[in-house]
N, C-alpha and C positions, 0 to 999 in steps of 0.2 A: 926390447920387447916391452909392450905396454901391459898394464894390469888387465885390461879388457881382453887381450889375447890369451892370457893365462887362465883367467877365471871367467866362466859364463856370466853374463850381465845379471842374472837373477841372484847369483851368489854375492856379487859386489854390492847389490842393493840390500841384501839381507844383513850385511855387517854394519850398515850405517842407517839406523832408524831415525827418522826425522822427529823433532820435538813436537808432540801433539798437545802438550799443556805446559804451563809455566812451572818452573822450579818452585819449591817452597820459598815463600818470602822470608825476609829476616825476622819479621814479627811472628810468623808461623813457626819458624825454627826455634825461636826463643820460647814461645808458648809450649811447644811440644817438649823441648828439653826440660823446662821447669816441671811440667806434669810428670814426665818420666823420672826425673830426679826425686820427686815426692813419692813415687810408687816404687822406687828402686831399693826397697828394704823389705826383707821377709816379714818382719813384725808388722809393718804397715799393710802389706798384702793380707796377712792374717786378720788384722783389725777390720779391714773392709769386709772380709769374708764372714767374720763373726757377727758384725753388725747386720749385714745383709741376711744372715740366717736366723736372726732373732724373730720371735713370733710377731711382734708389733713393729719391727723394722727400726728399733732404736735400742741403745744399750747405755747403761750407766758406766762411767769409768770404773766404778767399783766391781762391775761384773766382767771387766776386760783384763784385769791384772792376772787372775788365776789361770785362765786358759793360755796366756802367753808366758807365764812364769817370770814376769818382769815386775819390778817395783812400780808403784802407782806413779811416781814422778817420771819414770821412763815412758810409761804408757801415755801419760799426759803430754809429754814432749812429742811423741809420734802422732798423737791425735791433733796437736796444734799444727804440725806440718801438713796433715791431711786437710784440716780446716782452712789453713792459709792457701792451700793449692785448690780449694774449691770442691774437694771430693766428699767432704763430710761437713754437716752443719751441727752446731752446738746449741743446746737449749739448757740454760741454767735454771735449776729449780732448787731454791734454798741453797744448801752448801754443795749439792751434787750437780754434775753436768751430765746431760744425756746427749748422745750422738746418733745421727742418722745419716744415711747416704744422701747426697744431693742427686735427685733424679736426673739422669742423662749425662752426668759428669764423666763416667767411664766410657760411655758411647761417644762422647765428644773426642776423647783421646783416641779411640779406635778410628774415628773419622779422620783425625789428623794423620794417623799412621797410614791410612788408606790413601790419603793425598800424596804422601811421600812415595808410595808404591806405584801409583799410576804412571 
């Protein structure tokens, strides 16, 4: 007995969707994995949220330690990872560093995720 005799043709076609777009490229997968790795820490997510919620859109590292309950060196480490990943920009003023979100950086990750889902 053939599969066509057991299942109507519509059901056979429903189980086998043709590819309508290309799979994520190696470069795209590496970029997405790196971005997600940088975001995969609760302290970093909180840092992004705190910076985004500030009145002028930037925060000094000295203003970020207390809300997180972490040492300044730990906060600086997390901020460096976010800077290296392109989510946050740093502006040094004297001995203090001020951080602001890079416009569109989170939307870019959302776009990469949407590409995977398509």
